[in-house]
N, C-alpha and C positions, 0 to 999 in steps of 0.2 A: 261252391267252399265252406271253409270250417273254422275261423280263428279260437286260440287259446290264447287268452291275456292274458299271462299273471301281475301278481305287485302286491310289495308287503317284505321280499325284503331289506334288506340291511344291517347298518352294521351296531354289534350287543354287549355290554359285557358278559361276563361265566351268568350264570342264572339268571341273565333276564329275560323276559317275551318278548317273542317277535308273534305278528301273523298274516299268513298266505292268502291270496287268493287264486282262482282262479273262472276267469269271466269263458264260458261260449257261445260261439256266436252263427251265422252263416244257416246254410239249409238242413238245418237239425228237425228230422223225426222224433231220435227217444236215442237218450242217452243211458248205457248200462254203466259199464264200472266206472270208477272216476278213481285214478286216485297220485299220489303226489314219489317220487322218485329223488333224491337229491345225488352228486357222484364228487366225490370230492378230488384236489387234483393228485393223479396217477394210481387215480385207487378207479374200480369199475363202478357201473349207476349199477345204483341198490335201490330198492324198494321202503317205501320210509312208513306207509298209511293206503291206502286203502278203503276201497268204503262201496257197497252193489245201489241199487232204485231203493230198494231197499231199506237200509240203511244200516246192513252188517258191514263189522266195521275189519279191519286188517293191522297190524303193527308189527314194527319189526321188531324185538328181542331189545334194541339199545333205546327205544324208541316208549314202549309202552311206561303208561303213566308219568308220563310229562306230557309226552302232544297232543290234541284229541284233533281228528278228522270230520268233518261232515259237509252238508252239501247243501241245496237248498233241486231241488228238481223245477220249481213252474223258471227257478232262474236262472240256470242254467250252472252256475256257480260251484265250485268246491273250496277249503277252508281247512290251515293246515293251524290250528293255538298252535305254538310252540308254547311251553314254559322252560322256567327253571335249562336252562340252555349248559352247553359244555362246551368248548371250545375245540373237541372231536366233529360236532353236529356243520362244520363249517365245510360248507359244500354251495354246490346251485343247486338248483335246487326245483324240481323240471314236474311241472299240472302231464297232467297220463288222463284219456279220457276213449274209451271208448264209443261210437257215435253211429247210431244211424241217418243217412240221408237224405234228404227229400227228391234229390237230383239221380239220383240210383240207385236207390233204398242200399246199399248197401254198407255194409259194419263192418266201420274199419279203425281203426284206433290213430288217436292225434297226440302231439305233443306242442304244451307248451314250446317257448323260445328261455327257457329257461331268467326265475330270481337269484342273486347274489346271497348267499347269508357269511354271515364275516362275525362267530365270537370268538372276543379278545379274555384272553386268559388276567 
């Protein structure tokens, strides 16, 4: 069993900052890619930022220069530092990881339960 727990969402004014955290626990052998997605009401889920095990990162154009993704391989965590937030960043943010488990050695994608980020104008 693998569990992803997110934290750090909330309500913030435009221009403010939030930091999201996600920790993976359970029968983990290794974690490959980790990422943050978001889904706004009435819209499809979209990739916000991704990071490889080696630390290479990729960002959506809409968040480049404002958001920073980071991970701690020893702690099985991935964070998203969000600065200069805009009302259009309002969405439910989901942690996404590719994990190889010790139970059957399979490689699967796991999702967190989501955390709400609301940016007021």
